[in-house]
Jmol script that loads the backbone (N, CA, C; Angstrom):
load data "model"
ATOM      1  N   MET A   1      16.346-153.573 -41.743  1.00  0.00           N
ATOM      2  CA  MET A   1      17.771-153.426 -41.968  1.00  0.00           C
ATOM      3  C   MET A   1      17.998-152.926 -43.395  1.00  0.00           C
ATOM      4  N   VAL A   2      18.957-152.056 -43.548  1.00  0.00           N
ATOM      5  CA  VAL A   2      19.292-151.515 -44.861  1.00  0.00           C
ATOM      6  C   VAL A   2      20.285-152.448 -45.538  1.00  0.00           C
ATOM      7  N   ARG A   3      20.062-152.708 -46.813  1.00  0.00           N
ATOM      8  CA  ARG A   3      20.875-153.656 -47.565  1.00  0.00           C
ATOM      9  C   ARG A   3      21.373-153.004 -48.845  1.00  0.00           C
ATOM     10  N   ILE A   4      22.616-153.295 -49.225  1.00  0.00           N
ATOM     11  CA  ILE A   4      23.155-152.868 -50.522  1.00  0.00           C
ATOM     12  C   ILE A   4      23.102-154.098 -51.410  1.00  0.00           C
ATOM     13  N   ARG A   5      22.361-154.009 -52.496  1.00  0.00           N
ATOM     14  CA  ARG A   5      22.185-155.177 -53.354  1.00  0.00           C
ATOM     15  C   ARG A   5      22.007-154.770 -54.803  1.00  0.00           C
ATOM     16  N   LEU A   6      21.843-155.772 -55.677  1.00  0.00           N
ATOM     17  CA  LEU A   6      21.705-155.537 -57.105  1.00  0.00           C
ATOM     18  C   LEU A   6      20.229-155.436 -57.489  1.00  0.00           C
ATOM     19  N   ARG A   7      19.945-154.560 -58.441  1.00  0.00           N
ATOM     20  CA  ARG A   7      18.605-154.406 -59.005  1.00  0.00           C
ATOM     21  C   ARG A   7      18.716-154.661 -60.498  1.00  0.00           C
ATOM     22  N   ARG A   8      17.937-155.603 -61.021  1.00  0.00           N
ATOM     23  CA  ARG A   8      18.046-155.986 -62.429  1.00  0.00           C
ATOM     24  C   ARG A   8      17.443-154.931 -63.336  1.00  0.00           C
ATOM     25  N   GLN A   9      18.155-154.624 -64.417  1.00  0.00           N
ATOM     26  CA  GLN A   9      17.711-153.702 -65.453  1.00  0.00           C
ATOM     27  C   GLN A   9      17.964-154.381 -66.797  1.00  0.00           C
ATOM     28  N   GLY A  10      17.576-153.749 -67.872  1.00  0.00           N
ATOM     29  CA  GLY A  10      17.910-154.243 -69.199  1.00  0.00           C
ATOM     30  C   GLY A  10      16.817-155.066 -69.828  1.00  0.00           C
ATOM     31  N   ALA A  11      17.079-155.462 -71.063  1.00  0.00           N
ATOM     32  CA  ALA A  11      16.112-156.214 -71.850  1.00  0.00           C
ATOM     33  C   ALA A  11      16.132-157.701 -71.477  1.00  0.00           C
ATOM     34  N   LYS A  12      15.181-158.414 -72.021  1.00  0.00           N
ATOM     35  CA  LYS A  12      15.092-159.848 -71.801  1.00  0.00           C
ATOM     36  C   LYS A  12      16.375-160.535 -72.283  1.00  0.00           C
ATOM     37  N   LYS A  13      16.967-161.327 -71.416  1.00  0.00           N
ATOM     38  CA  LYS A  13      18.209-162.070 -71.668  1.00  0.00           C
ATOM     39  C   LYS A  13      19.424-161.165 -71.911  1.00  0.00           C
ATOM     40  N   GLN A  14      19.326-159.897 -71.539  1.00  0.00           N
ATOM     41  CA  GLN A  14      20.455-158.963 -71.626  1.00  0.00           C
ATOM     42  C   GLN A  14      20.500-158.122 -70.359  1.00  0.00           C
ATOM     43  N   PRO A  15      20.737-158.761 -69.209  1.00  0.00           N
ATOM     44  CA  PRO A  15      20.644-158.024 -67.954  1.00  0.00           C
ATOM     45  C   PRO A  15      21.839-157.116 -67.693  1.00  0.00           C
ATOM     46  N   THR A  16      21.549-155.994 -67.092  1.00  0.00           N
ATOM     47  CA  THR A  16      22.542-155.146 -66.439  1.00  0.00           C
ATOM     48  C   THR A  16      21.977-154.918 -65.048  1.00  0.00           C
ATOM     49  N   TYR A  17      22.819-154.529 -64.136  1.00  0.00           N
ATOM     50  CA  TYR A  17      22.381-154.384 -62.754  1.00  0.00           C
ATOM     51  C   TYR A  17      22.777-153.035 -62.205  1.00  0.00           C
ATOM     52  N   ARG A  18      21.928-152.473 -61.357  1.00  0.00           N
ATOM     53  CA  ARG A  18      22.254-151.272 -60.607  1.00  0.00           C
ATOM     54  C   ARG A  18      22.578-151.691 -59.186  1.00  0.00           C
ATOM     55  N   VAL A  19      23.566-151.054 -58.602  1.00  0.00           N
ATOM     56  CA  VAL A  19      23.902-151.284 -57.202  1.00  0.00           C
ATOM     57  C   VAL A  19      23.092-150.262 -56.417  1.00  0.00           C
ATOM     58  N   VAL A  20      22.156-150.747 -55.593  1.00  0.00           N
ATOM     59  CA  VAL A  20      21.230-149.856 -54.906  1.00  0.00           C
ATOM     60  C   VAL A  20      21.236-150.121 -53.402  1.00  0.00           C
ATOM     61  N   VAL A  21      20.835-149.099 -52.661  1.00  0.00           N
ATOM     62  CA  VAL A  21      20.642-149.207 -51.221  1.00  0.00           C
ATOM     63  C   VAL A  21      19.139-149.257 -50.996  1.00  0.00           C
ATOM     64  N   THR A  22      18.670-150.275 -50.274  1.00  0.00           N
ATOM     65  CA  THR A  22      17.240-150.467 -50.086  1.00  0.00           C
ATOM     66  C   THR A  22      16.970-151.156 -48.761  1.00  0.00           C
ATOM     67  N   ASP A  23      15.718-151.126 -48.334  1.00  0.00           N
ATOM     68  CA  ASP A  23      15.304-151.891 -47.175  1.00  0.00           C
ATOM     69  C   ASP A  23      15.277-153.360 -47.585  1.00  0.00           C
ATOM     70  N   GLN A  24      15.742-154.237 -46.730  1.00  0.00           N
ATOM     71  CA  GLN A  24      15.835-155.644 -47.131  1.00  0.00           C
ATOM     72  C   GLN A  24      14.481-156.286 -47.358  1.00  0.00           C
ATOM     73  N   ARG A  25      13.411-155.707 -46.833  1.00  0.00           N
ATOM     74  CA  ARG A  25      12.075-156.273 -47.025  1.00  0.00           C
ATOM     75  C   ARG A  25      11.457-155.878 -48.363  1.00  0.00           C
ATOM     76  N   ALA A  26      12.042-154.897 -49.052  1.00  0.00           N
ATOM     77  CA  ALA A  26      11.511-154.442 -50.341  1.00  0.00           C
ATOM     78  C   ALA A  26      11.787-155.500 -51.420  1.00  0.00           C
ATOM     79  N   PRO A  27      10.932-155.611 -52.434  1.00  0.00           N
ATOM     80  CA  PRO A  27      11.193-156.547 -53.524  1.00  0.00           C
ATOM     81  C   PRO A  27      12.451-156.170 -54.294  1.00  0.00           C
ATOM     82  N   ARG A  28      12.990-157.116 -55.044  1.00  0.00           N
ATOM     83  CA  ARG A  28      14.256-156.911 -55.762  1.00  0.00           C
ATOM     84  C   ARG A  28      14.251-155.647 -56.600  1.00  0.00           C
ATOM     85  N   ASP A  29      13.187-155.406 -57.339  1.00  0.00           N
ATOM     86  CA  ASP A  29      13.116-154.230 -58.206  1.00  0.00           C
ATOM     87  C   ASP A  29      12.167-153.178 -57.641  1.00  0.00           C
ATOM     88  N   GLY A  30      11.965-153.200 -56.336  1.00  0.00           N
ATOM     89  CA  GLY A  30      11.028-152.273 -55.696  1.00  0.00           C
ATOM     90  C   GLY A  30      11.685-150.962 -55.300  1.00  0.00           C
ATOM     91  N   ARG A  31      11.133-150.333 -54.273  1.00  0.00           N
ATOM     92  CA  ARG A  31      11.559-149.016 -53.818  1.00  0.00           C
ATOM     93  C   ARG A  31      13.013-149.040 -53.344  1.00  0.00           C
ATOM     94  N   ILE A  32      13.770-148.005 -53.734  1.00  0.00           N
ATOM     95  CA  ILE A  32      15.168-147.902 -53.327  1.00  0.00           C
ATOM     96  C   ILE A  32      15.384-146.603 -52.554  1.00  0.00           C
ATOM     97  N   LEU A  33      16.448-146.579 -51.741  1.00  0.00           N
ATOM     98  CA  LEU A  33      16.835-145.361 -51.031  1.00  0.00           C
ATOM     99  C   LEU A  33      17.810-144.543 -51.866  1.00  0.00           C
ATOM    100  N   GLU A  34      18.766-145.237 -52.521  1.00  0.00           N
ATOM    101  CA  GLU A  34      19.757-144.538 -53.338  1.00  0.00           C
ATOM    102  C   GLU A  34      20.383-145.498 -54.333  1.00  0.00           C
ATOM    103  N   ASN A  35      20.671-144.984 -55.513  1.00  0.00           N
ATOM    104  CA  ASN A  35      21.389-145.728 -56.541  1.00  0.00           C
ATOM    105  C   ASN A  35      22.861-145.313 -56.441  1.00  0.00           C
ATOM    106  N   ILE A  36      23.768-146.276 -56.176  1.00  0.00           N
ATOM    107  CA  ILE A  36      25.177-145.905 -55.991  1.00  0.00           C
ATOM    108  C   ILE A  36      26.100-146.456 -57.072  1.00  0.00           C
ATOM    109  N   GLY A  37      25.549-147.114 -58.095  1.00  0.00           N
ATOM    110  CA  GLY A  37      26.419-147.589 -59.164  1.00  0.00           C
ATOM    111  C   GLY A  37      25.727-148.562 -60.090  1.00  0.00           C
ATOM    112  N   PHE A  38      26.525-149.156 -61.005  1.00  0.00           N
ATOM    113  CA  PHE A  38      25.979-150.168 -61.896  1.00  0.00           C
ATOM    114  C   PHE A  38      27.026-151.239 -62.177  1.00  0.00           C
ATOM    115  N   PHE A  39      26.539-152.374 -62.707  1.00  0.00           N
ATOM    116  CA  PHE A  39      27.376-153.532 -62.990  1.00  0.00           C
ATOM    117  C   PHE A  39      26.847-154.213 -64.237  1.00  0.00           C
ATOM    118  N   ASN A  40      27.744-154.504 -65.188  1.00  0.00           N
ATOM    119  CA  ASN A  40      27.370-155.220 -66.404  1.00  0.00           C
ATOM    120  C   ASN A  40      28.332-156.381 -66.581  1.00  0.00           C
ATOM    121  N   ALA A  41      27.832-157.589 -66.404  1.00  0.00           N
ATOM    122  CA  ALA A  41      28.661-158.787 -66.523  1.00  0.00           C
ATOM    123  C   ALA A  41      28.790-159.263 -67.963  1.00  0.00           C
ATOM    124  N   ARG A  42      28.025-158.674 -68.873  1.00  0.00           N
ATOM    125  CA  ARG A  42      28.019-159.141 -70.256  1.00  0.00           C
ATOM    126  C   ARG A  42      29.139-158.546 -71.099  1.00  0.00           C
ATOM    127  N   THR A  43      29.883-157.596 -70.554  1.00  0.00           N
ATOM    128  CA  THR A  43      31.011-157.027 -71.293  1.00  0.00           C
ATOM    129  C   THR A  43      32.289-157.765 -70.916  1.00  0.00           C
ATOM    130  N   GLU A  44      33.302-157.635 -71.724  1.00  0.00           N
ATOM    131  CA  GLU A  44      34.593-158.275 -71.440  1.00  0.00           C
ATOM    132  C   GLU A  44      35.654-157.194 -71.381  1.00  0.00           C
ATOM    133  N   PRO A  45      36.234-156.857 -70.275  1.00  0.00           N
ATOM    134  CA  PRO A  45      35.947-157.353 -68.922  1.00  0.00           C
ATOM    135  C   PRO A  45      34.662-156.743 -68.366  1.00  0.00           C
ATOM    136  N   GLU A  46      34.216-157.263 -67.213  1.00  0.00           N
ATOM    137  CA  GLU A  46      32.992-156.774 -66.590  1.00  0.00           C
ATOM    138  C   GLU A  46      33.088-155.271 -66.321  1.00  0.00           C
ATOM    139  N   THR A  47      31.981-154.557 -66.541  1.00  0.00           N
ATOM    140  CA  THR A  47      31.932-153.124 -66.276  1.00  0.00           C
ATOM    141  C   THR A  47      31.383-152.905 -64.874  1.00  0.00           C
ATOM    142  N   ILE A  48      32.183-152.262 -64.022  1.00  0.00           N
ATOM    143  CA  ILE A  48      31.764-151.958 -62.656  1.00  0.00           C
ATOM    144  C   ILE A  48      31.988-150.479 -62.408  1.00  0.00           C
ATOM    145  N   SER A  49      30.948-149.786 -61.970  1.00  0.00           N
ATOM    146  CA  SER A  49      31.067-148.378 -61.624  1.00  0.00           C
ATOM    147  C   SER A  49      30.299-148.157 -60.328  1.00  0.00           C
ATOM    148  N   ILE A  50      31.024-147.824 -59.251  1.00  0.00           N
ATOM    149  CA  ILE A  50      30.405-147.621 -57.945  1.00  0.00           C
ATOM    150  C   ILE A  50      30.901-146.306 -57.361  1.00  0.00           C
ATOM    151  N   ASP A  51      29.983-145.527 -56.809  1.00  0.00           N
ATOM    152  CA  ASP A  51      30.336-144.295 -56.108  1.00  0.00           C
ATOM    153  C   ASP A  51      30.922-144.709 -54.755  1.00  0.00           C
ATOM    154  N   VAL A  52      32.250-144.712 -54.665  1.00  0.00           N
ATOM    155  CA  VAL A  52      32.960-145.244 -53.504  1.00  0.00           C
ATOM    156  C   VAL A  52      32.612-144.469 -52.232  1.00  0.00           C
ATOM    157  N   GLU A  53      32.515-143.160 -52.321  1.00  0.00           N
ATOM    158  CA  GLU A  53      32.218-142.356 -51.127  1.00  0.00           C
ATOM    159  C   GLU A  53      30.833-142.686 -50.568  1.00  0.00           C
ATOM    160  N   ARG A  54      29.839-142.821 -51.452  1.00  0.00           N
ATOM    161  CA  ARG A  54      28.489-143.146 -50.976  1.00  0.00           C
ATOM    162  C   ARG A  54      28.432-144.570 -50.431  1.00  0.00           C
ATOM    163  N   ALA A  55      29.160-145.498 -51.051  1.00  0.00           N
ATOM    164  CA  ALA A  55      29.200-146.862 -50.543  1.00  0.00           C
ATOM    165  C   ALA A  55      29.811-146.895 -49.142  1.00  0.00           C
ATOM    166  N   ARG A  56      30.909-146.159 -48.943  1.00  0.00           N
ATOM    167  CA  ARG A  56      31.529-146.098 -47.618  1.00  0.00           C
ATOM    168  C   ARG A  56      30.589-145.474 -46.593  1.00  0.00           C
ATOM    169  N   TYR A  57      29.852-144.447 -47.009  1.00  0.00           N
ATOM    170  CA  TYR A  57      28.891-143.820 -46.101  1.00  0.00           C
ATOM    171  C   TYR A  57      27.846-144.842 -45.656  1.00  0.00           C
ATOM    172  N   TRP A  58      27.233-145.534 -46.610  1.00  0.00           N
ATOM    173  CA  TRP A  58      26.164-146.479 -46.255  1.00  0.00           C
ATOM    174  C   TRP A  58      26.697-147.620 -45.403  1.00  0.00           C
ATOM    175  N   LEU A  59      27.918-148.085 -45.669  1.00  0.00           N
ATOM    176  CA  LEU A  59      28.505-149.123 -44.830  1.00  0.00           C
ATOM    177  C   LEU A  59      28.764-148.594 -43.419  1.00  0.00           C
ATOM    178  N   SER A  60      29.155-147.337 -43.310  1.00  0.00           N
ATOM    179  CA  SER A  60      29.450-146.766 -41.993  1.00  0.00           C
ATOM    180  C   SER A  60      28.200-146.592 -41.136  1.00  0.00           C
ATOM    181  N   VAL A  61      27.038-146.435 -41.761  1.00  0.00           N
ATOM    182  CA  VAL A  61      25.806-146.294 -40.987  1.00  0.00           C
ATOM    183  C   VAL A  61      25.085-147.630 -40.809  1.00  0.00           C
ATOM    184  N   GLY A  62      25.730-148.723 -41.196  1.00  0.00           N
ATOM    185  CA  GLY A  62      25.195-150.045 -40.880  1.00  0.00           C
ATOM    186  C   GLY A  62      24.572-150.831 -42.005  1.00  0.00           C
ATOM    187  N   ALA A  63      24.642-150.374 -43.232  1.00  0.00           N
ATOM    188  CA  ALA A  63      24.081-151.136 -44.353  1.00  0.00           C
ATOM    189  C   ALA A  63      24.906-152.399 -44.571  1.00  0.00           C
ATOM    190  N   GLN A  64      24.231-153.501 -44.870  1.00  0.00           N
ATOM    191  CA  GLN A  64      24.898-154.781 -45.101  1.00  0.00           C
ATOM    192  C   GLN A  64      24.880-155.102 -46.590  1.00  0.00           C
ATOM    193  N   PRO A  65      26.048-155.348 -47.209  1.00  0.00           N
ATOM    194  CA  PRO A  65      26.053-155.710 -48.632  1.00  0.00           C
ATOM    195  C   PRO A  65      25.664-157.171 -48.825  1.00  0.00           C
ATOM    196  N   SER A  66      25.026-157.461 -49.952  1.00  0.00           N
ATOM    197  CA  SER A  66      24.758-158.852 -50.305  1.00  0.00           C
ATOM    198  C   SER A  66      26.086-159.503 -50.692  1.00  0.00           C
ATOM    199  N   LEU A  67      26.111-160.806 -50.878  1.00  0.00           N
ATOM    200  CA  LEU A  67      27.359-161.488 -51.237  1.00  0.00           C
ATOM    201  C   LEU A  67      27.919-160.984 -52.556  1.00  0.00           C
ATOM    202  N   ALA A  68      27.051-160.829 -53.559  1.00  0.00           N
ATOM    203  CA  ALA A  68      27.503-160.354 -54.875  1.00  0.00           C
ATOM    204  C   ALA A  68      28.027-158.928 -54.793  1.00  0.00           C
ATOM    205  N   VAL A  69      27.330-158.070 -54.068  1.00  0.00           N
ATOM    206  CA  VAL A  69      27.762-156.681 -53.949  1.00  0.00           C
ATOM    207  C   VAL A  69      29.037-156.585 -53.119  1.00  0.00           C
ATOM    208  N   GLY A  70      29.198-157.440 -52.128  1.00  0.00           N
ATOM    209  CA  GLY A  70      30.439-157.455 -51.357  1.00  0.00           C
ATOM    210  C   GLY A  70      31.636-157.725 -52.246  1.00  0.00           C
ATOM    211  N   ARG A  71      31.482-158.646 -53.190  1.00  0.00           N
ATOM    212  CA  ARG A  71      32.550-158.944 -54.150  1.00  0.00           C
ATOM    213  C   ARG A  71      32.817-157.735 -55.043  1.00  0.00           C
ATOM    214  N   LEU A  72      31.762-157.077 -55.497  1.00  0.00           N
ATOM    215  CA  LEU A  72      31.928-155.894 -56.351  1.00  0.00           C
ATOM    216  C   LEU A  72      32.594-154.746 -55.590  1.00  0.00           C
ATOM    217  N   LEU A  73      32.216-154.560 -54.329  1.00  0.00           N
ATOM    218  CA  LEU A  73      32.816-153.488 -53.538  1.00  0.00           C
ATOM    219  C   LEU A  73      34.307-153.722 -53.330  1.00  0.00           C
ATOM    220  N   ARG A  74      34.692-154.969 -53.072  1.00  0.00           N
ATOM    221  CA  ARG A  74      36.117-155.273 -52.919  1.00  0.00           C
ATOM    222  C   ARG A  74      36.875-155.001 -54.209  1.00  0.00           C
ATOM    223  N   SER A  75      36.306-155.355 -55.359  1.00  0.00           N
ATOM    224  CA  SER A  75      36.997-155.118 -56.624  1.00  0.00           C
ATOM    225  C   SER A  75      37.028-153.631 -56.986  1.00  0.00           C
ATOM    226  N   ALA A  76      36.067-152.844 -56.444  1.00  0.00           N
ATOM    227  CA  ALA A  76      36.051-151.401 -56.701  1.00  0.00           C
ATOM    228  C   ALA A  76      36.950-150.636 -55.732  1.00  0.00           C
ATOM    229  N   GLY A  77      37.487-151.328 -54.732  1.00  0.00           N
ATOM    230  CA  GLY A  77      38.411-150.687 -53.803  1.00  0.00           C
ATOM    231  C   GLY A  77      37.788-150.129 -52.560  1.00  0.00           C
ATOM    232  N   VAL A  78      36.570-150.548 -52.225  1.00  0.00           N
ATOM    233  CA  VAL A  78      35.932-150.107 -50.985  1.00  0.00           C
ATOM    234  C   VAL A  78      36.353-151.086 -49.892  1.00  0.00           C
ATOM    235  N   ASN A  79      37.034-150.567 -48.880  1.00  0.00           N
ATOM    236  CA  ASN A  79      37.479-151.407 -47.777  1.00  0.00           C
ATOM    237  C   ASN A  79      36.380-151.430 -46.734  1.00  0.00           C
ATOM    238  N   GLU A  80      35.657-152.567 -46.629  1.00  0.00           N
ATOM    239  CA  GLU A  80      34.519-152.663 -45.708  1.00  0.00           C
ATOM    240  C   GLU A  80      34.955-152.534 -44.259  1.00  0.00           C
ATOM    241  N   ALA A  81      36.108-153.052 -43.901  1.00  0.00           N
ATOM    242  CA  ALA A  81      36.569-152.999 -42.516  1.00  0.00           C
ATOM    243  C   ALA A  81      36.805-151.554 -42.079  1.00  0.00           C
ATOM    244  N   ALA A  82      37.353-150.734 -42.973  1.00  0.00           N
ATOM    245  CA  ALA A  82      37.610-149.337 -42.631  1.00  0.00           C
ATOM    246  C   ALA A  82      36.322-148.533 -42.557  1.00  0.00           C
ATOM    247  N   ALA A  83      35.289-148.959 -43.289  1.00  0.00           N
ATOM    248  CA  ALA A  83      34.041-148.208 -43.314  1.00  0.00           C
ATOM    249  C   ALA A  83      33.127-148.577 -42.144  1.00  0.00           C
ATOM    250  N   ALA A  84      33.400-149.701 -41.484  1.00  0.00           N
ATOM    251  CA  ALA A  84      32.554-150.132 -40.371  1.00  0.00           C
ATOM    252  C   ALA A  84      32.795-149.227 -39.159  1.00  0.00           C
ATOM    253  N   PRO A  85      31.747-148.973 -38.374  1.00  0.00           N
ATOM    254  CA  PRO A  85      31.930-148.137 -37.189  1.00  0.00           C
ATOM    255  C   PRO A  85      32.890-148.795 -36.203  1.00  0.00           C
ATOM    256  N   ALA A  86      33.715-148.006 -35.563  1.00  0.00           N
ATOM    257  CA  ALA A  86      34.698-148.521 -34.611  1.00  0.00           C
ATOM    258  C   ALA A  86      33.999-148.977 -33.335  1.00  0.00           C
ATOM    259  N   ALA A  87      34.390-150.150 -32.834  1.00  0.00           N
ATOM    260  CA  ALA A  87      33.839-150.656 -31.573  1.00  0.00           C
ATOM    261  C   ALA A  87      34.557-149.984 -30.412  1.00  0.00           C
ATOM    262  N   VAL A  88      33.791-149.506 -29.458  1.00  0.00           N
ATOM    263  CA  VAL A  88      34.388-148.801 -28.310  1.00  0.00           C
ATOM    264  C   VAL A  88      34.422-149.706 -27.120  1.00  0.00           C
TER     265      VAL A  88
END
end "model"
wireframe off; spacefill off
backbone 0.3
color backbone group
């Protein structure tokens, strides 16, 4: 299953995160399919930058966001319900 999740970057005790699309079996910082944004919680306010079109694409083809990324997507304005495939 394809998962949208965070990948840790940055120096020791100064983390920043990339929002990446990856296979759920891959390690946290392992192989990725696509980098769609970044997140820095250490700034005031938090810095969030997500490519909304690519996020909607990956959600439409069945990628599942992690809990943290789901919160970031909602704050970035990605409507998960609209991006999900329509049930026939």
